[in-house]
Structures are given as C-alpha cells and as structure tokens.
ROMIKOL-749227 format. One record per residue: residue number from 0; x, y, z of N, C-alpha, C, CB in turn. Coordinates in Angstrom, 2 decimals, decimal comma, always signed. Glycine has a CB too. Example, Ala and Ser with C-alpha at 12.3 -4.5 7.8 and 13.67 -1.06 7.14 Angstrom:
# residues 2
+------+---------+---------+---------+---------+---------+---------+---------+---------+---------+---------+---------+---------+
| resi |    n.c1 |    n.c2 |    n.c3 |   ca.c1 |   ca.c2 |   ca.c3 |    c.c1 |    c.c2 |    c.c3 |   cb.c1 |   cb.c2 |   cb.c3 |
+------+---------+---------+---------+---------+---------+---------+---------+---------+---------+---------+---------+---------+
|    0 |  +13,19 |   -5,69 |   +7,80 |  +12,30 |   -4,50 |   +7,80 |  +13,20 |   -3,30 |   +7,80 |  +11,31 |   -4,47 |   +9,05 |
|    1 |  +12,85 |   -2,25 |   +7,08 |  +13,67 |   -1,06 |   +7,14 |  +12,90 |   +0,03 |   +7,87 |  +14,08 |   -0,60 |   +5,72 |
+------+---------+---------+---------+---------+---------+---------+---------+---------+---------+---------+---------+---------+
//
This chain:
# residues 105
+------+---------+---------+---------+---------+---------+---------+---------+---------+---------+---------+---------+---------+
| resi |    n.c1 |    n.c2 |    n.c3 |   ca.c1 |   ca.c2 |   ca.c3 |    c.c1 |    c.c2 |    c.c3 |   cb.c1 |   cb.c2 |   cb.c3 |
+------+---------+---------+---------+---------+---------+---------+---------+---------+---------+---------+---------+---------+
|    0 |  +33,87 |  +72,99 |  +74,73 |  +33,49 |  +72,05 |  +73,69 |  +33,79 |  +70,65 |  +74,21 |  +34,24 |  +72,35 |  +72,34 |
|    1 |  +32,81 |  +69,76 |  +74,16 |  +33,05 |  +68,39 |  +74,62 |  +34,11 |  +67,70 |  +73,77 |  +31,75 |  +67,58 |  +74,60 |
|    2 |  +34,84 |  +66,81 |  +74,38 |  +35,86 |  +66,05 |  +73,67 |  +35,55 |  +64,57 |  +73,80 |  +37,29 |  +66,37 |  +74,22 |
|    3 |  +35,93 |  +63,81 |  +72,79 |  +35,81 |  +62,36 |  +72,88 |  +36,90 |  +61,75 |  +72,03 |  +34,40 |  +61,87 |  +72,42 |
|    4 |  +37,16 |  +60,50 |  +72,30 |  +38,21 |  +59,82 |  +71,54 |  +37,54 |  +58,86 |  +70,56 |  +39,20 |  +59,07 |  +72,48 |
|    5 |  +38,25 |  +58,60 |  +69,50 |  +37,75 |  +57,69 |  +68,48 |  +38,92 |  +56,84 |  +68,01 |  +37,08 |  +58,48 |  +67,29 |
|    6 |  +38,65 |  +55,59 |  +67,76 |  +39,70 |  +54,69 |  +67,25 |  +39,60 |  +54,67 |  +65,73 |  +39,54 |  +53,23 |  +67,85 |
|    7 |  +40,74 |  +54,85 |  +65,09 |  +40,80 |  +54,86 |  +63,63 |  +41,70 |  +53,73 |  +63,16 |  +41,29 |  +56,23 |  +63,09 |
|    8 |  +41,34 |  +53,10 |  +62,05 |  +42,28 |  +52,15 |  +61,45 |  +43,56 |  +52,88 |  +61,05 |  +41,64 |  +51,44 |  +60,21 |
|    9 |  +44,66 |  +52,17 |  +61,07 |  +45,96 |  +52,78 |  +60,78 |  +46,00 |  +53,56 |  +59,48 |  +47,02 |  +51,73 |  +60,75 |
|   10 |  +45,43 |  +52,99 |  +58,42 |  +45,45 |  +53,67 |  +57,12 |  +44,68 |  +54,98 |  +57,16 |  +44,88 |  +52,75 |  +56,04 |
|   11 |  +43,52 |  +54,98 |  +57,83 |  +42,72 |  +56,19 |  +57,92 |  +43,45 |  +57,25 |  +58,75 |  +41,34 |  +55,89 |  +58,52 |
|   12 |  +44,09 |  +56,84 |  +59,81 |  +44,84 |  +57,78 |  +60,65 |  +46,00 |  +58,38 |  +59,86 |  +45,36 |  +57,08 |  +61,92 |
|   13 |  +46,67 |  +57,55 |  +59,06 |  +47,78 |  +58,03 |  +58,24 |  +47,29 |  +59,06 |  +57,22 |  +48,47 |  +56,87 |  +57,52 |
|   14 |  +46,16 |  +58,75 |  +56,54 |  +45,61 |  +59,67 |  +55,54 |  +45,15 |  +60,97 |  +56,19 |  +44,43 |  +59,02 |  +54,81 |
|   15 |  +44,57 |  +60,88 |  +57,37 |  +44,16 |  +62,08 |  +58,10 |  +45,36 |  +62,94 |  +58,43 |  +43,41 |  +61,70 |  +59,39 |
|   16 |  +46,43 |  +62,34 |  +58,89 |  +47,65 |  +63,09 |  +59,20 |  +48,23 |  +63,75 |  +57,96 |  +48,69 |  +62,17 |  +59,82 |
|   17 |  +48,24 |  +63,02 |  +56,84 |  +48,76 |  +63,60 |  +55,59 |  +47,91 |  +64,80 |  +55,16 |  +48,78 |  +62,53 |  +54,47 |
|   18 |  +46,61 |  +64,67 |  +55,25 |  +45,73 |  +65,77 |  +54,85 |  +45,92 |  +66,96 |  +55,77 |  +44,27 |  +65,31 |  +54,85 |
|   19 |  +46,05 |  +66,71 |  +57,06 |  +46,26 |  +67,80 |  +58,02 |  +47,56 |  +68,55 |  +57,69 |  +46,30 |  +67,25 |  +59,47 |
|   20 |  +48,60 |  +67,82 |  +57,38 |  +49,88 |  +68,48 |  +57,02 |  +49,74 |  +69,23 |  +55,69 |  +51,02 |  +67,44 |  +56,91 |
|   21 |  +49,07 |  +68,62 |  +54,74 |  +48,92 |  +69,22 |  +53,41 |  +48,17 |  +70,55 |  +53,48 |  +48,18 |  +68,26 |  +52,48 |
|   22 |  +47,07 |  +70,61 |  +54,25 |  +46,27 |  +71,82 |  +54,27 |  +46,57 |  +72,71 |  +55,48 |  +44,81 |  +71,46 |  +54,26 |
|   23 |  +47,42 |  +72,26 |  +56,37 |  +47,82 |  +73,10 |  +57,50 |  +46,74 |  +73,27 |  +58,55 |  +48,23 |  +74,45 |  +57,01 |
|   24 |  +45,85 |  +72,30 |  +58,66 |  +44,79 |  +72,35 |  +59,66 |  +45,04 |  +71,26 |  +60,70 |  +43,38 |  +72,17 |  +59,00 |
|   25 |  +44,57 |  +71,48 |  +61,91 |  +44,66 |  +70,42 |  +62,91 |  +43,77 |  +69,23 |  +62,52 |  +44,25 |  +70,95 |  +64,31 |
|   26 |  +44,18 |  +68,06 |  +62,94 |  +43,39 |  +66,87 |  +62,63 |  +41,98 |  +66,99 |  +63,19 |  +44,07 |  +65,62 |  +63,19 |
|   27 |  +41,85 |  +67,56 |  +64,37 |  +40,52 |  +67,68 |  +64,98 |  +39,60 |  +68,56 |  +64,13 |  +40,63 |  +68,26 |  +66,40 |
|   28 |  +40,16 |  +69,60 |  +63,50 |  +39,34 |  +70,46 |  +62,64 |  +38,89 |  +69,69 |  +61,40 |  +40,13 |  +71,73 |  +62,22 |
|   29 |  +39,78 |  +68,90 |  +60,82 |  +39,40 |  +68,09 |  +59,66 |  +38,31 |  +67,09 |  +60,03 |  +40,63 |  +67,35 |  +59,09 |
|   30 |  +38,42 |  +66,50 |  +61,21 |  +37,41 |  +65,54 |  +61,65 |  +36,08 |  +66,24 |  +61,85 |  +37,86 |  +64,85 |  +62,96 |
|   31 |  +36,08 |  +67,44 |  +62,45 |  +34,83 |  +68,18 |  +62,62 |  +34,20 |  +68,50 |  +61,26 |  +35,09 |  +69,49 |  +63,40 |
|   32 |  +35,03 |  +68,97 |  +60,30 |  +34,50 |  +69,29 |  +58,96 |  +33,91 |  +68,05 |  +58,30 |  +35,61 |  +69,88 |  +58,08 |
|   33 |  +34,61 |  +66,92 |  +58,40 |  +34,13 |  +65,69 |  +57,77 |  +32,83 |  +65,24 |  +58,42 |  +35,19 |  +64,58 |  +57,87 |
|   34 |  +32,75 |  +65,34 |  +59,74 |  +31,54 |  +64,93 |  +60,44 |  +30,37 |  +65,85 |  +60,09 |  +31,77 |  +64,92 |  +61,94 |
|   35 |  +30,62 |  +67,15 |  +60,03 |  +29,57 |  +68,09 |  +59,64 |  +29,06 |  +67,77 |  +58,23 |  +30,09 |  +69,54 |  +59,71 |
|   36 |  +29,98 |  +67,51 |  +57,31 |  +29,59 |  +67,20 |  +55,94 |  +28,79 |  +65,90 |  +55,87 |  +30,82 |  +67,10 |  +55,04 |
|   37 |  +29,23 |  +64,89 |  +56,60 |  +28,52 |  +63,61 |  +56,62 |  +27,09 |  +63,80 |  +57,15 |  +29,28 |  +62,58 |  +57,48 |
|   38 |  +26,97 |  +64,51 |  +58,26 |  +25,64 |  +64,72 |  +58,85 |  +24,75 |  +65,55 |  +57,94 |  +25,77 |  +65,39 |  +60,21 |
|   39 |  +25,31 |  +66,60 |  +57,32 |  +24,53 |  +67,42 |  +56,39 |  +24,04 |  +66,58 |  +55,21 |  +25,38 |  +68,61 |  +55,88 |
|   40 |  +24,92 |  +65,75 |  +54,66 |  +24,56 |  +64,92 |  +53,51 |  +23,48 |  +63,90 |  +53,89 |  +25,80 |  +64,20 |  +52,96 |
|   41 |  +23,62 |  +63,29 |  +55,05 |  +22,62 |  +62,32 |  +55,48 |  +21,27 |  +62,98 |  +55,74 |  +23,09 |  +61,59 |  +56,74 |
|   42 |  +21,29 |  +64,17 |  +56,36 |  +20,03 |  +64,90 |  +56,57 |  +19,38 |  +65,23 |  +55,24 |  +20,28 |  +66,19 |  +57,37 |
|   43 |  +20,18 |  +65,64 |  +54,26 |  +19,66 |  +65,97 |  +52,94 |  +19,09 |  +64,71 |  +52,27 |  +20,76 |  +66,59 |  +52,06 |
|   44 |  +19,78 |  +63,60 |  +52,40 |  +19,29 |  +62,35 |  +51,81 |  +17,95 |  +61,95 |  +52,42 |  +20,31 |  +61,23 |  +51,99 |
|   45 |  +17,81 |  +62,12 |  +53,75 |  +16,53 |  +61,79 |  +54,40 |  +15,43 |  +62,73 |  +53,93 |  +16,66 |  +61,87 |  +55,93 |
|   46 |  +15,75 |  +64,01 |  +53,76 |  +14,77 |  +64,97 |  +53,27 |  +14,32 |  +64,60 |  +51,86 |  +15,36 |  +66,40 |  +53,28 |
|   47 |  +15,27 |  +64,27 |  +51,00 |  +14,93 |  +63,89 |  +49,62 |  +14,07 |  +62,63 |  +49,63 |  +16,21 |  +63,66 |  +48,78 |
|   48 |  +14,39 |  +61,69 |  +50,51 |  +13,59 |  +60,46 |  +50,59 |  +12,16 |  +60,78 |  +51,04 |  +14,24 |  +59,45 |  +51,56 |
|   49 |  +12,00 |  +61,69 |  +52,01 |  +10,65 |  +62,05 |  +52,45 |   +9,89 |  +62,79 |  +51,35 |  +10,72 |  +62,93 |  +53,72 |
|   50 |  +10,58 |  +63,69 |  +50,64 |   +9,93 |  +64,40 |  +49,54 |   +9,52 |  +63,44 |  +48,43 |  +10,85 |  +65,49 |  +48,98 |
|   51 |  +10,38 |  +62,48 |  +48,13 |  +10,08 |  +61,49 |  +47,11 |   +8,87 |  +60,65 |  +47,51 |  +11,29 |  +60,59 |  +46,86 |
|   52 |   +8,83 |  +60,24 |  +48,76 |   +7,70 |  +59,45 |  +49,24 |   +6,41 |  +60,27 |  +49,18 |   +7,94 |  +58,96 |  +50,68 |
|   53 |   +6,49 |  +61,54 |  +49,54 |   +5,30 |  +62,40 |  +49,48 |   +4,85 |  +62,59 |  +48,03 |   +5,59 |  +63,77 |  +50,12 |
|   54 |   +5,80 |  +62,78 |  +47,13 |   +5,45 |  +62,95 |  +45,72 |   +4,83 |  +61,68 |  +45,15 |   +6,69 |  +63,35 |  +44,90 |
|   55 |   +5,38 |  +60,54 |  +45,52 |   +4,82 |  +59,27 |  +45,04 |   +3,42 |  +59,05 |  +45,59 |   +5,73 |  +58,10 |  +45,43 |
|   56 |   +3,21 |  +59,42 |  +46,86 |   +1,87 |  +59,30 |  +47,44 |   +0,89 |  +60,23 |  +46,74 |   +1,90 |  +59,60 |  +48,96 |
|   57 |   +1,35 |  +61,44 |  +46,46 |   +0,51 |  +62,41 |  +45,76 |   +0,17 |  +61,92 |  +44,35 |   +1,20 |  +63,78 |  +45,69 |
|   58 |   +1,16 |  +61,38 |  +43,67 |   +0,95 |  +60,90 |  +42,30 |   +0,00 |  +59,71 |  +42,25 |   +2,27 |  +60,53 |  +41,66 |
|   59 |   -0,03 |  +58,91 |  +43,32 |   -0,89 |  +57,73 |  +43,30 |   -2,33 |  +58,05 |  +43,70 |   -0,33 |  +56,68 |  +44,24 |
|   60 |   -2,58 |  +59,25 |  +44,25 |   -3,93 |  +59,67 |  +44,62 |   -4,49 |  +60,48 |  +43,45 |   -3,93 |  +60,52 |  +45,96 |
|   61 |   -5,43 |  +59,92 |  +42,72 |   -5,90 |  +60,55 |  +41,49 |   -6,52 |  +61,93 |  +41,72 |   -6,92 |  +59,66 |  +40,80 |
|   62 |   -7,27 |  +62,10 |  +42,80 |   -7,88 |  +63,41 |  +43,02 |   -6,82 |  +64,44 |  +43,41 |   -8,97 |  +63,32 |  +44,12 |
|   63 |   -5,86 |  +64,05 |  +44,23 |   -4,79 |  +64,98 |  +44,61 |   -3,93 |  +65,31 |  +43,40 |   -3,92 |  +64,38 |  +45,74 |
|   64 |   -3,69 |  +64,31 |  +42,55 |   -2,89 |  +64,54 |  +41,35 |   -3,59 |  +65,53 |  +40,42 |   -2,62 |  +63,22 |  +40,61 |
|   65 |   -4,88 |  +65,36 |  +40,24 |   -5,65 |  +66,27 |  +39,38 |   -5,62 |  +67,69 |  +39,94 |   -7,11 |  +65,77 |  +39,23 |
|   66 |   -5,77 |  +67,81 |  +41,26 |   -5,73 |  +69,14 |  +41,88 |   -4,35 |  +69,77 |  +41,70 |   -6,09 |  +69,05 |  +43,38 |
|   67 |   -3,30 |  +68,98 |  +41,85 |   -1,94 |  +69,50 |  +41,67 |   -1,71 |  +70,00 |  +40,25 |   -0,91 |  +68,41 |  +42,01 |
|   68 |   -2,21 |  +69,25 |  +39,29 |   -2,07 |  +69,65 |  +37,89 |   -2,84 |  +70,95 |  +37,62 |   -2,57 |  +68,54 |  +36,95 |
|   69 |   -4,01 |  +71,11 |  +38,24 |   -4,78 |  +72,34 |  +38,09 |   -4,02 |  +73,54 |  +38,67 |   -6,15 |  +72,21 |  +38,78 |
|   70 |   -3,45 |  +73,35 |  +39,87 |   -2,67 |  +74,42 |  +40,49 |   -1,46 |  +74,77 |  +39,62 |   -2,22 |  +74,02 |  +41,91 |
|   71 |   -0,78 |  +73,75 |  +39,10 |   +0,38 |  +73,99 |  +38,25 |   -0,02 |  +74,77 |  +36,99 |   +1,04 |  +72,66 |  +37,86 |
|   72 |   -1,17 |  +74,44 |  +36,44 |   -1,65 |  +75,14 |  +35,24 |   -1,93 |  +76,61 |  +35,55 |   -2,91 |  +74,47 |  +34,68 |
|   73 |   -2,42 |  +76,88 |  +36,76 |   -2,68 |  +78,26 |  +37,16 |   -1,39 |  +79,09 |  +37,21 |   -3,36 |  +78,30 |  +38,53 |
|   74 |   -0,28 |  +78,45 |  +37,59 |   +0,99 |  +79,17 |  +37,72 |   +1,78 |  +79,23 |  +36,42 |   +1,83 |  +78,52 |  +38,78 |
|   75 |   +1,41 |  +78,46 |  +35,43 |   +2,16 |  +78,37 |  +34,18 |   +2,37 |  +79,72 |  +33,49 |   +1,47 |  +77,44 |  +33,24 |
|   76 |   +1,36 |  +80,57 |  +33,36 |   +1,60 |  +81,87 |  +32,69 |   +2,65 |  +82,72 |  +33,41 |   +0,29 |  +82,65 |  +32,59 |
|   77 |   +2,60 |  +82,74 |  +34,72 |   +3,60 |  +83,51 |  +35,47 |   +4,99 |  +82,94 |  +35,33 |   +3,23 |  +83,56 |  +36,94 |
|   78 |   +5,09 |  +81,60 |  +35,33 |   +6,38 |  +80,96 |  +35,13 |   +6,95 |  +81,28 |  +33,76 |   +6,25 |  +79,44 |  +35,31 |
|   79 |   +6,10 |  +81,25 |  +32,75 |   +6,55 |  +81,55 |  +31,39 |   +7,01 |  +83,00 |  +31,28 |   +5,42 |  +81,27 |  +30,38 |
|   80 |   +6,29 |  +83,91 |  +31,91 |   +6,68 |  +85,31 |  +31,87 |   +8,02 |  +85,52 |  +32,56 |   +5,60 |  +86,19 |  +32,53 |
|   81 |   +8,21 |  +84,89 |  +33,71 |   +9,48 |  +85,02 |  +34,43 |  +10,63 |  +84,45 |  +33,61 |   +9,40 |  +84,32 |  +35,80 |
|   82 |  +10,40 |  +83,32 |  +32,97 |  +11,43 |  +82,72 |  +32,13 |  +11,77 |  +83,62 |  +30,95 |  +10,97 |  +81,35 |  +31,63 |
|   83 |  +10,77 |  +84,20 |  +30,32 |  +11,02 |  +85,09 |  +29,19 |  +11,83 |  +86,31 |  +29,63 |   +9,70 |  +85,54 |  +28,56 |
|   84 |  +11,51 |  +86,88 |  +30,79 |  +12,27 |  +88,03 |  +31,30 |  +13,71 |  +87,64 |  +31,59 |  +11,61 |  +88,58 |  +32,57 |
|   85 |  +13,91 |  +86,47 |  +32,18 |  +15,26 |  +86,03 |  +32,50 |  +16,07 |  +85,77 |  +31,23 |  +15,21 |  +84,76 |  +33,36 |
|   86 |  +15,44 |  +85,15 |  +30,24 |  +16,14 |  +84,89 |  +28,98 |  +16,48 |  +86,19 |  +28,26 |  +15,28 |  +84,00 |  +28,07 |
|   87 |  +15,59 |  +87,16 |  +28,30 |  +15,85 |  +88,46 |  +27,68 |  +17,02 |  +89,16 |  +28,36 |  +14,59 |  +89,34 |  +27,72 |
|   88 |  +17,03 |  +89,13 |  +29,69 |  +18,12 |  +89,77 |  +30,44 |  +19,45 |  +89,08 |  +30,15 |  +17,82 |  +89,74 |  +31,96 |
|   89 |  +19,44 |  +87,75 |  +30,07 |  +20,68 |  +87,02 |  +29,78 |  +21,16 |  +87,33 |  +28,38 |  +20,46 |  +85,51 |  +29,94 |
|   90 |  +20,25 |  +87,43 |  +27,43 |  +20,61 |  +87,75 |  +26,05 |  +21,23 |  +89,15 |  +25,97 |  +19,37 |  +87,67 |  +25,14 |
|   91 |  +20,63 |  +90,10 |  +26,66 |  +21,16 |  +91,47 |  +26,66 |  +22,52 |  +91,53 |  +27,34 |  +20,17 |  +92,42 |  +27,36 |
|   92 |  +22,70 |  +90,72 |  +28,37 |  +23,99 |  +90,69 |  +29,05 |  +25,07 |  +90,14 |  +28,13 |  +23,90 |  +89,84 |  +30,33 |
|   93 |  +24,74 |  +89,10 |  +27,36 |  +25,71 |  +88,50 |  +26,44 |  +26,07 |  +89,47 |  +25,32 |  +25,15 |  +87,19 |  +25,85 |
|   94 |  +25,10 |  +90,23 |  +24,83 |  +25,35 |  +91,13 |  +23,71 |  +25,86 |  +92,49 |  +24,14 |  +24,09 |  +91,29 |  +22,90 |
|   95 |  +25,86 |  +92,75 |  +25,45 |  +26,35 |  +94,03 |  +25,95 |  +25,33 |  +95,15 |  +25,89 |  +27,54 |  +94,42 |  +25,19 |
|   96 |  +24,09 |  +94,83 |  +25,57 |  +23,05 |  +95,86 |  +25,53 |  +22,66 |  +96,21 |  +26,96 |  +21,82 |  +95,37 |  +24,73 |
|   97 |  +22,28 |  +97,45 |  +27,19 |  +21,84 |  +97,82 |  +28,54 |  +20,56 |  +97,08 |  +28,91 |  +21,63 |  +99,34 |  +28,64 |
|   98 |  +20,48 |  +96,71 |  +30,18 |  +19,28 |  +96,02 |  +30,66 |  +18,15 |  +97,02 |  +30,84 |  +19,56 |  +95,28 |  +31,99 |
|   99 |  +16,93 |  +96,58 |  +30,55 |  +15,79 |  +97,47 |  +30,79 |  +15,58 |  +97,61 |  +32,30 |  +14,49 |  +96,92 |  +30,10 |
|  100 |  +14,73 |  +98,54 |  +32,66 |  +14,43 |  +98,74 |  +34,07 |  +13,86 |  +97,43 |  +34,63 |  +13,43 |  +99,93 |  +34,27 |
|  101 |  +14,26 |  +97,06 |  +35,84 |  +13,75 |  +95,80 |  +36,42 |  +12,23 |  +95,77 |  +36,43 |  +14,29 |  +95,60 |  +37,84 |
|  102 |  +11,67 |  +94,60 |  +36,26 |  +10,22 |  +94,44 |  +36,17 |   +9,51 |  +94,84 |  +37,45 |   +9,89 |  +93,01 |  +35,82 |
|  103 |  +10,19 |  +94,81 |  +38,58 |   +9,51 |  +95,12 |  +39,84 |   +9,45 |  +96,59 |  +40,15 |  +10,19 |  +94,42 |  +40,96 |
|  104 |   +9,96 |  +97,43 |  +39,27 |   +9,92 |  +98,87 |  +39,54 |   +8,86 |  +99,55 |  +38,72 |  +11,27 |  +99,50 |  +39,25 |
+------+---------+---------+---------+---------+---------+---------+---------+---------+---------+---------+---------+---------+
//
C-alpha cells in the first residue's frame, strides 16, 4: 500500500489523536475512512448534479417532457398496484394477520 505524508494543523492532529484513542483505531485507519467518506460524498454530489442537470434539460424540452409524461402514465397502474400490495402487507404485519402468498408465486 503506498504511503504519503500530510501536514495537519495542530488542532486537527490533536482531534485525530483523541478520536483514535477513543475508538481504539490507528490514526491512519481513521484518515483512510475519512478520505473514503469524503470521496464517496463528492462523487455522489457530482452524480446528483448531473442528474439534476439532465432533469432540467428534459423538463425544458417540451417534446421530451411530453414523452416522459406519457411513459410515466403507462407505468402508473403498475406502480399503484405495487403500492397497494405493499400497504396491505404492512397492514397485515402490524395487525399480526398472516401474509397472503407472495404476488410473484
């Protein structure tokens, strides 16, 4: 595994040491976890930004928007059926009634 050094402000180094002692992990492991989380969050933020831009572009194109609404309308009955099945199963679970045979069988 490659190694590198990093300079930390005194306060951050102190907090890192305290956290390492508190949770019983090496400082390097905490740094790896923090870096992984930061990178994952930034990747997710970029993905959300791209999806938002695509949705805004789609919404501004009247023909694409109309086609999207048509496709959504086609799926609405199936979505409603799935929601009704899920709500029925949740209701039966709360009341302790036995669940019916799964819909896929």
